[in-house]
C-alpha positions as CSV (number, residue, x, y, z in Angstrom):
1,X,0.0,0.0,0.0
2,X,2.8,2.4,0.8
3,X,4.6,1.8,-2.5
4,X,1.4,2.6,-4.4
5,X,1.1,5.8,-2.4
6,X,4.8,6.7,-3.1
7,X,4.3,5.9,-6.8
8,X,1.2,8.1,-6.9
9,X,3.0,11.0,-5.3
10,X,6.0,10.7,-7.7
11,X,3.6,10.4,-10.6
12,X,1.8,13.6,-9.5
13,X,5.1,15.5,-9.1
14,X,6.3,14.5,-12.6
15,X,2.9,15.5,-14.1
16,X,3.1,18.8,-12.3
17,X,6.6,19.5,-13.6
18,X,5.6,18.6,-17.2
19,X,2.6,20.9,-17.0
20,X,4.8,23.7,-15.6
21,X,7.4,23.2,-18.4
22,X,4.8,23.2,-21.1
23,X,3.4,26.4,-19.7
24,X,6.8,28.0,-19.6
25,X,7.7,26.9,-23.1
26,X,4.6,28.9,-24.3
27,X,6.3,32.0,-22.9
28,X,9.9,31.3,-24.0
29,X,10.4,30.6,-27.6
30,X,13.8,29.8,-29.1
31,X,13.9,29.5,-32.8
32,X,17.5,30.4,-33.2
33,X,19.6,28.6,-35.9
34,X,16.4,27.5,-37.7
35,X,17.1,28.9,-41.2
36,X,14.2,31.3,-40.8
37,X,13.7,34.1,-43.4
38,X,10.8,35.7,-41.6
39,X,9.5,36.0,-38.1
40,X,7.4,32.9,-37.3
41,X,3.7,33.4,-37.5
42,X,2.7,30.6,-35.1
43,X,3.9,32.3,-31.9
44,X,1.7,32.3,-28.8
45,X,0.3,35.7,-27.8
46,X,1.7,34.9,-24.4
47,X,5.3,34.9,-25.6
48,X,7.5,37.0,-23.4
49,X,11.0,35.9,-24.7
50,X,11.7,35.4,-28.4
51,X,15.1,34.3,-29.6
52,X,15.3,34.3,-33.4
53,X,19.0,34.9,-33.7
54,X,21.3,33.3,-36.2
55,X,18.8,33.1,-39.0
56,X,18.3,34.7,-42.4
57,X,15.7,37.3,-41.5
58,X,16.1,40.5,-43.6
59,X,13.2,42.6,-42.5
60,X,11.0,43.2,-39.5
61,X,7.4,44.5,-39.9
62,X,4.9,45.6,-37.3
63,X,2.6,42.7,-38.4
64,X,5.4,40.2,-37.5
65,X,5.2,41.1,-33.8
66,X,1.9,42.9,-33.4
67,X,0.2,40.0,-31.5
68,X,3.1,39.7,-29.1
69,X,2.0,42.4,-26.7
70,X,3.6,40.6,-23.7
71,X,7.0,40.4,-25.4
72,X,9.8,41.6,-23.0
73,X,12.9,40.2,-24.7
74,X,13.6,40.0,-28.4
75,X,16.9,38.6,-29.6
76,X,17.2,39.0,-33.4
77,X,21.0,39.2,-33.6
78,X,23.1,37.6,-36.4
79,X,20.5,38.0,-39.1
80,X,20.4,40.1,-42.3
81,X,18.3,43.1,-41.4
82,X,19.5,46.2,-43.4
83,X,16.9,48.8,-42.3
84,X,14.7,49.1,-39.3
85,X,11.9,51.5,-38.4
86,X,11.9,51.3,-34.6
87,X,8.2,52.1,-34.6
88,X,7.6,48.4,-35.5
89,X,7.7,48.0,-31.7
90,X,5.0,50.6,-30.9
91,X,2.5,47.8,-29.9
92,X,5.1,46.0,-27.8
93,X,4.9,48.3,-24.8
94,X,6.5,45.7,-22.4
95,X,9.6,45.3,-24.6
96,X,12.7,45.9,-22.3
97,X,15.5,44.0,-24.1
98,X,16.2,44.3,-27.8
99,X,19.3,42.8,-29.4
100,X,19.8,43.7,-33.0
101,X,23.6,43.2,-33.0
102,X,25.5,41.6,-35.9
103,X,23.0,42.4,-38.6
104,X,23.5,44.5,-41.7
105,X,21.8,47.6,-40.4
106,X,22.9,50.7,-42.2
107,X,20.1,52.9,-41.0
108,X,17.4,53.0,-38.4
109,X,14.6,55.4,-37.9
110,X,14.0,56.5,-34.4
111,X,10.9,56.2,-32.4
112,X,10.8,56.4,-28.6
113,X,10.4,53.0,-27.0
114,X,10.0,54.1,-23.4
115,X,10.4,50.9,-21.5
116,X,13.5,49.7,-23.3
117,X,16.3,49.0,-20.9
118,X,18.8,47.3,-23.2
119,X,19.3,48.1,-26.9
120,X,22.2,46.5,-28.7
121,X,23.0,47.8,-32.2
122,X,26.6,46.6,-32.1
123,X,28.4,45.3,-35.2
124,X,26.1,46.6,-37.9
125,X,26.9,48.5,-41.1
126,X,26.4,52.0,-39.8
127,X,28.8,54.6,-41.3
128,X,27.8,57.0,-38.5
129,X,26.6,56.4,-35.0
130,X,22.8,55.9,-35.1
131,X,22.1,58.3,-32.3
132,X,19.0,60.4,-32.5
133,X,17.3,62.7,-30.1
134,X,14.6,60.1,-29.3
135,X,17.2,58.1,-27.4
136,X,17.2,60.9,-24.9
137,X,13.5,60.2,-24.2
138,X,14.3,56.6,-23.3
139,X,14.7,57.2,-19.6
140,X,14.7,53.5,-18.7
141,X,17.6,52.7,-21.1
142,X,20.6,51.3,-19.1
143,X,22.6,49.8,-22.0
144,X,23.1,51.1,-25.5
145,X,25.5,48.9,-27.5
146,X,27.1,50.7,-30.4
147,X,30.4,48.8,-30.9
148,X,31.5,48.6,-34.5
149,X,34.5,48.4,-36.8
150,X,32.8,50.2,-39.8
151,X,32.5,53.8,-38.6
152,X,33.8,56.4,-41.0
153,X,32.5,59.5,-39.3
154,X,30.8,60.3,-36.0
155,X,27.5,62.1,-35.8
156,X,26.8,61.9,-32.1
157,X,24.0,64.2,-31.0
158,X,23.7,65.2,-27.4
159,X,21.8,62.6,-25.4
160,X,20.1,63.5,-22.1
161,X,20.5,61.2,-19.1
């Protein structure tokens, strides 16, 4: 009788762990190194962390991430993005961490993303530092990565904070 009781407890614990893991996997999505050319369309609206690094994504549109209103972390490094309009994140108000490093970005258009704490634009194809006055409005920003080897001129505008 005791062994059946122990078996039942162990079975319930394993079941609880599996349910917890499946719930967490709905929030954390890792599609890195998948040969993607576009942002996947089958993502849960509950996704909070999305890693789509090391793929072949060349553009990012508002419609790609519109339904991801809970998104806090987006890692899209090591792709082929050449231009980015930061306003694509206007519906991702909870976004705090954005890694766009190691792409082919030559230009970005600025749009204040107020909750952003980490923005990595390092190792892209900028010929001038992509600093714009809107970065000064990002009062939560703690990290701005601009490391590069391609700079030919500096066009740093004053940044508040």
